[in-house]
C-alpha positions, 0 to 999 in steps of 0.5 A: 323173142327166140329165147321165148318160142324155142324150135321144135329141134331144141325142145326134142334135143333138151327133152333127150338130155333130160331122159339122159340125165334122168336114167343116169340118175335113176340108175346111179344117184336115186338108189344112193339117195333112197338108200341114205334116206332109208339109213336116215329113216331107221337112224330116226327110228332107232334114235325115237326107240332109244329116247323112249328106252331112255324116257323109260329108264329115266322113269324107272329112276325117278321112281327108285330115287322117290322110293330111296327118298322115302326109305331115307325119310322113313330112316331119318324119322326113326333116328329122330325118335330113337334120339329123342327117346334116348334123350327122355331116358337120359333126362329121366335117369338123370332126374332119378339119379338127382332125387336119390342123391337128395334123398341119400343127403337128407337121409345122411342129414337127419341122421346127423341131426339125431346124433348131434340131438342124442349127443347134445341131450346126453350132454345135458343129462350129464351137466343135470346129473354133476349139478344135482350131485354137487348140490346133493353134496352140498346139501348134505355137508350142510346137514350132515355138518355135526356128528349127531345129524349123521347119525339121526339121518343114517337112522332115517335111511336105515328104518326106510329100507326094509329088509326081505 
């Protein structure tokens, strides 16, 4: 039972040993511990400041990225609009060119048809003229087969012609 109830001398020696250890710790260990705690506190504060700075930089980068994305979208929309306008212009040009080509072909065809029509009419006129000459020749040969009929016909023609 002696461990549970220590003697007065043991208490004093224990108290003296504790005070010596406390004095030594207070002289050498506590300043080092306090210094370490202050350094750790400063390190944590610096880390928090760096984290806040990094957070602000990240927010700024995010805003810059959003601005770049908006600008890229705008440029994409402009490029798409220009591409569509170019495509529409190419289509319109192709349509105009095709219409002009169509009109030219139609005009050439009409000219060719008119030329063929005129050639056919000339050919028909020539054939009719030849037929008229042949018929007139045959009629005149028959009517003027004898000499007296020729003289009478010449007289009729001469009487029909009036002199000025």
